[in-house]
C-alpha positions, 0 to 999 in steps of 0.5 A: 817151615821154620827156616822159611819163617826166618827168611820171611821175617828178615825179608820183612825187615830187609824191605822196610828198611830199603836195605835193597837200595845198595843193590839196584841195579839193571837186568844188563851185565856191567862188564859183559861177563857171564859166569858159570861156576859151581853151586858150591856154598864157599863160592856164593861171596868168595868167587864175586870178591876174588873176580873183583866183581860187584853186584850188576857186573856179571849174570852167574849161572850156578851148577853143579860142578860147573858142568855144562852137560848138554848143548841144548839144555837150560844152562847153554839157553841162559848162556845164549840168553845173556850174549843175544838179550843182555849184550855178554861178550866173555864166559868164564867157566869157573871150577874149583878145587875140592869139588864134589862131582869130582867123586862122584859116581852114579852108584853112590847117587842111585843107592841114595835115591833108593834110600830116599824112597825111589823106587826100581821102577822108576829107575827102570822106567828111566832106563827104558826111555833111554835116559843114560843115568850113569853118565848123567850121574857120574862127575868128572875125573878132576875139576880141570877136566870138567872145566875144559869139557864145559869150555868145548861144549860151550865153545863148539855150540852152533849158535854161539858167535864166533866174537864170544871169548871163553875162558876156563878158570880154577878157583881155590875155595879156601884162598880165592886163588885163581888159576887159568886153564883156558885163556880164551884165545883157543880156536873153536874146533 
């Protein structure tokens, strides 16, 4: 609880000093964009600065590897909410070099789960329930491949309006340099 105590202590001062006032905005993204990116801590402040985005400019969805893994999962639902309820018109999938997901295999993850006390009975139950842990816990061949797969998943979604533009980018987590992988001009297949 030591970290929670530190957070709450800081928060009390943050609110009392009205430091929040510099962050005031509404729920609508000013630049009408959604950024789907990795949860890597190196990108927390770097990515918005590298893209010249400030608070209120974009909706950020952070997930491991920037992977949109399920067409009807929570990530895709969040993208559709940003479009239909919040006026977003462009989507940027931003992966990054040196991503943990590019080296992640299901065996290592399951080994760590077992070491943390997850029993074989749980793993067997998931397997018998039709959960494909091997593919679910396996990363991608490269960060670029992950971005391309996510762009395809979004682009081909049946509820995505045709006017929405989807871009795929990679960012270098040390320098912030962006590389365009997909510029939004590709047609939907």
